[in-house]
Structures are given as structure tokens and as C-alpha cells.
matplotlib code that plots the C-alpha trace (Angstrom):
import matplotlib.pyplot as plt

x = [14.6, 18.1, 19.2, 19.8, 22.9, 20.8, 23.2, 22.9, 21.1, 18.2, 18.1, 17.8, 14.6, 12.9, 13.7, 12.5, 8.9, 8.6, 8.4, 6.0, 3.6, 3.3, 2.7, 0.7, -1.0, -1.9, -4.3, -6.9, -6.1, -9.5, -11.6, -10.6, -11.5, -14.8, -15.9, -15.2, -13.2, -9.7, -6.8, -6.1, -4.4, -1.9, -0.8, -0.2, 1.8, 4.3, 4.2, 5.9, 8.4, 8.9, 8.3, 6.4, 8.7, 11.4, 12.1, 12.2, 15.5, 17.4, 16.4, 12.7, 12.5, 13.1, 15.6, 16.4, 16.0, 15.3, 12.6, 14.3, 13.2, 10.2, 9.2, 10.7, 8.5, 5.4, 6.4, 6.5, 3.3, 1.8, 2.5, 0.9, -1.9, -2.4, -4.9, -2.6, 0.5, -2.0, -2.5, 0.8, 1.1, -1.1, 1.8, 4.9, 3.5, 2.8, 1.1, 3.6, 6.0, 4.9, 4.6, 8.2, 9.7, 7.2, 5.9, 6.8, 8.4, 5.1, 3.5, 5.9, 6.0, 2.8, 2.2, 5.1, 5.5, 1.8, 2.6, 5.6, 4.0, 1.5, -1.3, -2.5, -3.4, -2.9, -4.8, -4.3, -7.5, -7.3, -10.0, -13.3, -16.8, -15.4, -11.5, -9.0, -5.3, -6.3, -5.2, -6.2, -9.8, -10.3, -13.3, -13.1, -12.5, -10.9, -12.0, -9.1, -11.1, -9.2, -6.4, -8.7, -9.8, -13.5, -13.8, -16.4, -17.0, -16.2, -13.6, -13.9, -11.9, -9.7, -7.9, -8.1, -10.2, -12.5, -9.3, -7.5, -7.4, -5.1, -6.0, -4.5, -6.8, -5.6, -8.5, -8.3, -7.4, -6.9, -10.3, -7.6, -7.8, -6.5, -3.7, -1.9, -5.2, -4.5, -2.6, -3.1, -4.5, -4.4, -7.7, -7.9, -11.0, -13.1, -13.2, -16.7, -17.7, -15.7, -17.0, -16.6, -19.0, -20.8, -17.9, -16.1, -17.2, -14.7, -13.8, -10.5, -8.7, -12.1, -10.5, -8.5, -11.5, -12.4, -14.9, -15.5, -14.6, -17.5, -16.7, -19.4, -18.1, -15.5, -13.0, -9.5, -6.5, -4.3, -1.3, -2.6, -1.7, 1.1, 1.0, 0.2, -1.3, 1.3, 3.9, 1.3, 4.0, 5.9, 4.0, 3.5, 7.2, 6.4, 3.3, 6.5, 8.0, 4.7, 4.1, 7.2, 7.1, 3.7, 1.4, 4.7, 5.6, 1.6, 1.1, 4.3, 4.1, 0.4, 1.4, 4.6, 2.2, -0.6, 2.9, 4.2, 0.0, -0.6, 2.6, 2.0, -1.6, -0.4, 1.9, -0.4, -3.6, -4.0, -6.0, -5.6, -3.4, -0.2, -0.1, -0.9, 2.6, 3.9, 1.8, 4.0, 1.2, 0.7, 4.6, 5.0, 2.5, 4.6, 7.7, 5.9, 4.8, 8.1, 10.1, 7.1, 7.7, 11.5, 11.3, 9.1, 11.0, 14.4, 12.3, 10.7, 14.6, 16.1, 13.9, 14.2, 18.0, 18.1, 15.6, 18.1, 20.5, 19.1, 18.7, 14.8, 13.1, 9.2, 9.2, 11.4, 8.2, 6.0, 7.4, 7.7, 4.4, 2.8, 5.0, 4.5, 0.3, -0.1, 1.9, 0.3, -3.1, -1.2, -0.3, -3.2, -5.9, -3.7, -3.0, -6.9, -8.0, -5.2, -6.8, -9.9, -13.3, -10.8, -9.8, -13.5, -13.9, -13.5, -12.2, -9.2, -7.1, -6.6, -9.8, -8.9, -4.9, -6.4, -9.0, -6.9, -4.4, -6.8, -7.5, -4.5, -3.9, -6.8, -4.7, -2.2, -2.6, -4.1, -1.3, -3.1, -2.0, 1.6, 2.1, 1.0, 3.3, 6.7, 5.8, 6.1, 9.3, 11.2, 9.7, 10.8, 14.4, 13.7, 14.4, 17.5, 18.3]
y = [16.8, 15.3, 12.4, 10.9, 8.6, 7.4, 5.0, 6.1, 3.6, 4.2, 7.6, 6.9, 3.7, 7.7, 9.2, 6.8, 6.0, 9.8, 10.2, 7.5, 8.6, 12.4, 11.3, 8.3, 8.1, 11.8, 12.4, 9.9, 10.3, 13.2, 9.9, 6.7, 8.7, 9.5, 6.3, 4.3, 2.8, 0.7, 2.0, -1.2, 0.4, 1.8, -1.7, -3.1, -0.2, -1.1, -4.3, -3.4, -1.8, -3.8, -2.5, -5.3, -8.4, -6.3, -7.1, -10.8, -13.2, -12.9, -16.3, -15.9, -13.3, -10.6, -7.8, -8.6, -5.2, -4.3, -2.8, 1.1, 0.7, -0.6, 3.0, 5.0, 3.5, 4.1, 7.2, 8.9, 7.0, 8.1, 12.1, 11.7, 9.0, 7.1, 4.2, 3.2, 2.8, 1.4, -1.2, -1.9, -2.7, -6.0, -6.6, -5.8, -5.7, -8.6, -11.4, -11.8, -10.8, -13.4, -15.7, -15.4, -15.3, -18.1, -20.1, -22.9, -24.5, -26.0, -22.7, -19.8, -21.8, -22.2, -17.9, -16.0, -16.2, -15.7, -12.6, -11.6, -11.3, -9.2, -11.8, -11.9, -9.7, -10.5, -9.3, -9.4, -10.1, -10.0, -7.5, -8.3, -7.0, -7.8, -7.5, -5.5, -5.0, -7.6, -10.8, -12.9, -12.3, -13.8, -15.6, -16.8, -20.5, -23.0, -26.6, -29.3, -32.1, -34.8, -32.8, -30.3, -27.4, -26.0, -22.1, -20.1, -16.5, -13.2, -10.5, -6.6, -4.2, -6.2, -4.0, -4.7, -7.4, -6.0, -6.8, -9.4, -12.9, -14.7, -14.2, -14.6, -15.0, -15.0, -17.5, -19.8, -22.7, -24.7, -24.4, -22.3, -19.3, -16.1, -15.4, -19.5, -20.8, -18.6, -19.3, -18.2, -19.9, -18.8, -19.0, -18.2, -16.2, -18.5, -21.4, -22.2, -21.5, -17.7, -14.4, -11.2, -9.4, -6.1, -2.7, -1.0, 3.0, 4.9, 8.3, 7.9, 5.5, 5.3, 3.4, 0.1, -2.1, -2.5, -5.3, -8.2, -11.6, -14.4, -18.0, -20.3, -24.1, -22.9, -26.3, -25.3, -27.7, -28.2, -27.3, -23.8, -23.6, -20.3, -20.1, -23.1, -22.0, -20.8, -19.0, -16.1, -14.1, -14.9, -13.8, -10.2, -10.1, -9.9, -7.5, -5.1, -5.1, -3.6, -1.1, 0.7, -0.1, 0.3, 3.1, 5.8, 6.2, 6.6, 8.5, 10.8, 11.0, 12.2, 14.9, 15.6, 16.3, 18.3, 20.8, 21.8, 22.0, 24.5, 26.4, 26.6, 28.0, 30.8, 31.8, 32.3, 33.9, 37.0, 38.6, 42.7, 43.3, 41.0, 37.1, 34.8, 33.7, 37.0, 36.4, 36.1, 33.8, 31.5, 31.5, 30.2, 27.6, 26.2, 26.0, 23.9, 21.4, 21.8, 20.6, 18.0, 16.4, 16.0, 14.7, 12.2, 11.5, 11.1, 8.4, 6.8, 6.0, 5.5, 2.6, 1.4, 1.5, -0.7, -3.2, -3.4, -4.0, -6.8, -4.6, -4.0, -4.2, -3.4, -0.4, 1.7, 0.5, 1.6, 4.8, 5.9, 4.6, 6.8, 9.7, 9.6, 8.7, 11.7, 13.8, 13.3, 14.4, 17.5, 19.0, 17.6, 19.3, 22.9, 22.6, 22.4, 25.1, 27.3, 27.0, 28.1, 27.0, 25.5, 23.1, 22.0, 21.4, 17.9, 20.6, 20.6, 17.7, 18.8, 17.5, 14.1, 14.5, 14.9, 11.7, 8.9, 9.5, 10.3, 6.3, 5.2, 5.9, 3.3, 0.9, -1.7, -1.0, 1.7, 4.7, 3.8, 0.1, 1.7, 3.8, 0.7, -1.0, 1.6, 2.4, -1.9, -2.2, 0.8, -0.1, -3.7, -2.3, -3.8, -0.5, 2.1, 5.2]
z = [-3.9, -2.5, -3.0, 0.2, -0.8, -3.4, -6.5, -9.9, -10.9, -8.3, -9.5, -13.3, -12.0, -10.3, -13.2, -15.5, -13.9, -12.9, -16.4, -17.5, -14.6, -15.2, -19.3, -18.7, -15.5, -14.5, -17.5, -15.8, -12.5, -11.7, -14.1, -12.7, -9.2, -10.2, -12.2, -9.3, -12.2, -11.5, -14.0, -15.9, -18.5, -16.3, -14.7, -18.6, -19.0, -15.8, -16.7, -20.2, -18.5, -16.3, -13.2, -12.2, -10.6, -10.0, -5.8, -7.5, -7.6, -11.1, -11.0, -11.1, -13.8, -11.9, -11.6, -7.6, -6.5, -3.1, -0.7, -1.6, -5.8, -5.2, -2.1, -5.0, -7.9, -5.5, -4.4, -8.5, -9.1, -6.6, -7.1, -10.1, -9.6, -6.0, -7.4, -9.4, -6.9, -5.0, -7.8, -8.3, -4.8, -6.0, -8.0, -5.9, -2.3, 0.9, -0.8, -4.0, -1.4, 1.5, -1.5, -2.8, 1.1, 2.3, -0.4, -0.7, -4.4, -5.8, -5.2, -6.3, -9.9, -10.4, -9.4, -9.5, -13.3, -14.4, -12.2, -13.4, -16.4, -15.5, -16.5, -11.9, -9.6, -6.0, -3.1, 0.8, 2.9, 6.5, 7.8, 9.1, 10.3, 14.0, 13.2, 11.9, 13.1, 16.1, 14.1, 16.6, 16.4, 12.9, 13.2, 9.1, 9.3, 7.3, 8.4, 7.3, 5.1, 4.0, 1.6, 1.7, 3.3, 3.8, 4.5, 5.7, 6.6, 5.0, 4.2, 4.6, 2.9, 0.5, -1.8, -5.3, -4.4, -8.2, -10.4, -8.2, -8.9, -6.2, -3.0, 0.3, 3.2, 7.1, 7.9, 11.7, 10.7, 14.3, 17.3, 19.6, 20.6, 19.4, 16.8, 17.7, 15.5, 12.7, 9.1, 6.2, 3.0, -0.9, -2.9, -6.5, -8.0, -9.6, -7.7, -5.9, -2.4, -3.2, -4.4, -5.0, -2.5, -3.0, -4.0, -0.8, -1.3, 0.6, 0.9, -0.8, -3.1, -5.2, -8.0, -6.4, -6.8, -3.1, -2.1, 0.3, -0.3, 0.7, 1.5, 1.4, 2.1, -0.3, -0.9, -1.3, -1.2, 1.5, -0.7, -0.7, 2.8, 2.6, 6.7, 8.8, 12.2, 15.0, 12.4, 11.8, 12.9, 9.8, 7.8, 10.1, 9.1, 5.7, 6.4, 8.0, 4.6, 3.1, 5.6, 4.1, 0.4, -0.3, 2.6, 3.3, -0.4, -1.0, 1.3, 0.4, -2.8, -2.8, -0.4, -2.6, -5.8, -3.0, -1.8, -6.2, -6.8, -4.1, -4.4, -8.3, -7.0, -4.7, -7.4, -10.1, -8.1, -7.0, -4.3, -2.5, -5.7, -5.8, -5.4, -2.6, -2.7, -1.5, 2.3, 4.9, 6.4, 3.1, 2.7, 6.3, 6.1, 2.8, 4.7, 7.1, 4.8, 3.0, 6.3, 6.9, 3.2, 4.1, 7.3, 5.9, 3.1, 5.8, 7.7, 5.0, 3.1, 6.2, 6.6, 3.1, 3.6, 6.8, 5.3, 2.5, 4.8, 6.6, 10.0, 9.3, 12.2, 12.9, 15.4, 12.0, 10.1, 12.4, 13.6, 9.7, 8.6, 12.1, 11.2, 7.0, 7.4, 9.7, 7.9, 4.8, 6.2, 7.2, 4.5, 1.9, 4.3, 4.1, 0.4, 0.4, 3.1, 1.0, -2.4, -0.7, -2.5, -5.5, -2.9, -2.6, -5.7, -7.9, -10.7, -9.0, -7.3, -3.9, -2.2, -3.9, -2.6, 1.0, 1.0, -1.0, 2.3, 4.9, 5.3, 5.0, 8.7, 9.3, 6.7, 7.0, 10.8, 13.0, 13.6, 17.5, 17.0, 16.4, 19.0, 20.8, 19.1, 18.7, 23.2, 24.0, 22.3, 24.5, 27.6, 27.0, 25.9, 22.8, 20.8, 21.2, 20.0]

ax = plt.figure().add_subplot(projection="3d")
ax.plot(x, y, z, "-o")
ax.set_aspect("equal")
plt.show()
């Protein structure tokens, strides 16, 4: 693995979290997936070792680290347990970063200390039955009632919903069409009128507690509004950073695990009187997988480094997410194929690797949506090589 100009501190962080994840998270990864059970003990380990809140400023009790450090941590966790990596983002992803960046002082004081202590997980509620990447089509509404809002509607595909305590919910705050009427409001678990709906079974990341959110005359103080109507673009810029630190490093880590596992398999298994690793056709497949992974890592680390230097762009986030998503699907699918029948068995990790990354091309904005955005920026002259 190349260092890509990482500092000594960053290399130490990568090595330490890699060791921790291999020893503590890897042994239970398959069982968590098989039983749809969020590995909450792993999150407690991450809290104990100081990884939760690492992005928070030192003044708030955090380590003041950048996106690059979070990318390294998510990548290493995902190599050993993708579900833990996804749940870690409930403590380091879009919702807590939005709270830090856009929240009021009262909101930050109310929630960030609990997040730092591991007492709170957060979730992001955006998608609906008829709206996903198209934020302007959201139908869940929050109507003003004095110093409160009354929320009605539902959300789908909410990662971490079963185990989260605080939800950042995108709602229509004003009765105007499109994104101009959409804002975001915090809703705490246990609020009357708010319930966690049925668990949503997807093909991968099955231990992330994904569920629907249901709002029936849910009464929320107006002070809980994070982003008023008309300012959604500010929140979406925060989501750009989450598209760098969450989805791509998870995909990269799983792809690395798949390549390492299938390489061992080809060394150890023989057919026609010689190890599979001696067959040129399989060697070339391994080489292509390594090329794919290295290209993805270069894109991801570059995007994280640019963001930490204050030069993040939506194009960087979209290019990185799209390439790393599709790289991971190719690599894990190829590993599953080369493993033969072993690749199809739940006794081996290959099919789980594929399942865990397949949905990432849909989540955080589909790769088609991101391609459209990249093309628009090129055509409008807003992206330079």
C-alpha cells in the first residue's frame, strides 16, 4: 500500500485502527451480517479508543483531524467489517458534520458532547417513497404552529435508524415548489408522533439497522430547525464531504479485503496439478483488480487532501464516488467469480463483499445522478483539468 504523502501521524492512525479492526471487528463480521444485528460493541470499542469525534475541534473535546484521517479510519474498518464502518459514520458522517458546521450554539452544546462520549448515534433522513436524489420532490412536511413545527410523512432507507438517537430529517418547511421550500430539522428518538418503522432488508450492509421513519403529527420545537427553507444548498455542501469520507472509503476497504482474500485462495488451491495462482488468465484478473484499487485510492486520497486544504468541489466528490463505487463492484464480483462455488457460499466472505458494496452505487446519490452533475459542470465550464 502506498502512502500517498501521508504524514507520520496519519500512517500511525491507519496502522492502529487496522490492527484494532482486525482483532476486534473481523471475527464477528459474518455473524452480524447473517443475523441482521448491528455490532454495537464495536462502536463502544471505537469510543474507548478515541475515534468517535475525531473530526471535532479540540475546543469541543475532539482531535481536530481532517477528512483524510476519517477516510483512513473508515477504509481500515471496512476491510474487516463493512457494517461497523457504516455505523461509525453515524458518529462521524453527514449529520454530525452538519451539526458542527451549520448548527446553532445551543444545538452543538446539546448534542455534540453526547456524540463524543458515544451516548448518541445520529442518522440522516432524506429519501422517501417518491423522492431520493431529487430533493426538490420531498413530500414530508413540517407546518409551523407557534413556536413548534408539526411533521407528517415518512422516510425510507435510513441507515442506522434502529440504533440511532438523533435524526436530521429533510422536510418541506415552506409550501413552495422544488428545493426552495425544503429545510432540515432535528428529531429525537422518543418524540411523540415519531416512530421507527419496519426494518428494511437489503442485499448488503444488513447489520446497519436500516429502517423507515414515520411521522404522524410529530411536534418539534422550532429551535430544532438546522437549515431553514431556501438554504438547502448549504446542507448539500456538507453532504459532499460525506460523499468523500463515508461511501468511497467503505467501498475501497471492502475491495481491498476481497483482493487479499482471493489472492490467498489462488495461492492455496490447486487445479490440474498446479496452484491456481500459476494460471496466467487468473494472474491478469488479479492485476486488473490491483490497478482498479490503486486508481480508486489515488482519487479518494486526492479528494480528501483537497478538501482538507479548503479546495473541495462537488465534481471531486462525484468523480470519486462514481469511480470507487463501480471499482468495488467490479473487484468484488471478480473475486466471487474466481472463487468458484466458494464465492457463492455464506461460509466464505466473497458474496458478502459483493453484497456490501453493490448498494453503494445507489446510496448517497446514484452514479447516474453524479455523472449528470459532472457533465453539467464540464459543459458549463466550471470544471478544469
